[in-house]
C-alpha positions, 0 to 999 in steps of 0.5 A, spaced: 500 500 500 502 506 498 501 512 503 502 519 501 507 523 506 508 530 507 514 533 504 516 526 501 513 520 498 511 515 503 512 507 501 511 503 507 515 506 512 520 509 508 520 516 506 523 519 500 524 526 500 522 530 494 526 535 491 525 542 493 521 546 488 522 553 486 516 557 486 515 562 480 510 567 479 508 570 472 506 577 473 499 579 470 500 585 465 495 591 467 489 590 464 484 596 462 477 594 461 473 599 456 466 599 457 462 604 452 455 606 456 449 609 454 443 609 459 446 603 462 445 604 470 441 598 471 445 593 468 452 596 471 449 595 478 450 587 476 456 587 471 461 592 475 461 588 481 462 581 477 469 584 474 475 581 477 479 585 482 485 584 479 483 588 473 488 594 473 482 599 471 475 600 468 473 605 464 466 607 463 466 611 456 459 615 457 456 618 451 451 623 454 447 618 458 440 621 461 440 616 467 444 615 473 449 611 469 455 615 472 453 615 479 452 608 479 458 606 476 462 610 481 458 607 487 459 600 484 467 600 484 472 605 486 477 603 481 472 606 475 475 611 471 469 615 467 471 618 460 465 623 458 464 623 450 459 628 448 459 625 441 454 619 440 456 612 437 459 606 440 465 607 435 466 614 438 466 611 445 471 605 444 476 610 440 476 615 446 476 609 451 482 606 447 486 612 447 485 613 455 487 606 457 493 606 461 494 599 462 498 594 458 492 591 454 485 592 453 479 588 453 473 591 450 466 589 453 459 591 452 455 594 458 448 590 458 450 584 462 451 579 456 458 578 456 461 574 462 466 578 466 469 571 468 471 570 461 476 576 461 482 571 464 481 567 457 483 573 453 488 575 458 491 568 458 491 568 450 495 574 449 500 572 455 501 566 451 503 570 444 497 572 441 496 580 439 489 580 438 484 575 441 476 575 439 471 572 442 466 567 438 459 564 440 460 559 434 466 554 437 466 549 441 464 551 448 461 557 446 454 559 445 448 565 445 441 566 447 441 573 445 441 572 437 434 571 433 435 567 427 435 573 422 441 576 426 444 569 426 444 568 419 446 575 417 452 574 422 454 568 418 453 571 411 458 577 414 463 572 417 463 568 410 464 575 406 470 577 410 473 569 410 472 570 402 475 577 401 480 577 406 482 569 407 480 569 414 478 563 418 473 567 423 467 563 426 464 569 428 464 577 426 459 581 429 461 580 437 464 586 441 468 582 446 475 583 444 482 584 447 489 586 444 495 589 447 495 597 448 501 598 443 496 595 437 491 601 438 495 605 432 494 599 428 487 598 430 485 605 429 478 606 426 473 612 423 467 608 424 462 611 429 457 605 430 457 598 431 461 597 425 467 598 429 467 591 431 468 589 424 473 594 422 477 592 428 477 585 426 479 587 419 485 591 421 487 586 425 487 581 419 490 586 414 496 588 419 497 580 420 497 580 427 497 573 431 489 572 432 486 567 437 479 566 438 476 564 444 470 561 446 465 566 449 457 565 451 453 571 450 447 572 454 441 576 453 441 583 455 439 584 463 435 590 462 433 595 457 433 595 449 439 594 445 441 600 441 443 595 435 438 595 429 439 589 425 438 591 418 441 598 418 447 596 422 448 590 418 448 594 411 453 599 415 458 593 416 457 590 409 459 597 406 465 597 411 467 590 409 467 592 402 470 599 403 476 596 407 478 591 402 478 596 396 482 601 401 489 598 399 495 594 402 496 591 409 498 595 414 505 593 417 504 590 424 507 594 430 511 590 434 515 591 441 523 593 440 
């Protein structure tokens, strides 16, 4: 019978000491979470307390909310930074958040509670393992969604395959805003979009810049409170125009690497 002994392996009455193991720790990079908001007070009450404590900073980029979004955010977390953006649009808010971020890497997520903050570590781990850009996917093993109608699912699939065809990508999901990247790549991923199409443009810029891209499984839940600002047909049309326009824009950009 084999017994387990403290500080060694026990075999009968004999104990064989284990070699001393040196403990080593890999420090986490400073993580900035960028969350664009527009009247999301009720959702932030539930979302912000769920964001892990090891996050370096949380940036709430508010686009002229008329509810108590800012006050709720400040009460929910003492590490929240408020960035006031007087122009409307998700794209505008994200650009402002990227520029204001002080961390080593940036995670972008929605304020509606549909994205699980516990998945942030998956994005960070992929970046620390060598990826330049990490995107969440709802359509790979271990992922899923309970927030997509059949119409939106078909539209997202069509747009995803358009990017596959025009850019040679292997993306499994396109119109999903849970992403992360190193702060140094912000100039590469620059975008001029004001609306939801910014998510697509960021993906395409990462492709054109030949960044090392990794997809991680993510589950999208339903929005907790309120109605989505997404308009399937108009926003889908803007996404399609972005895909085509960027394809015609010119050659790939050179990736920015650390010296």
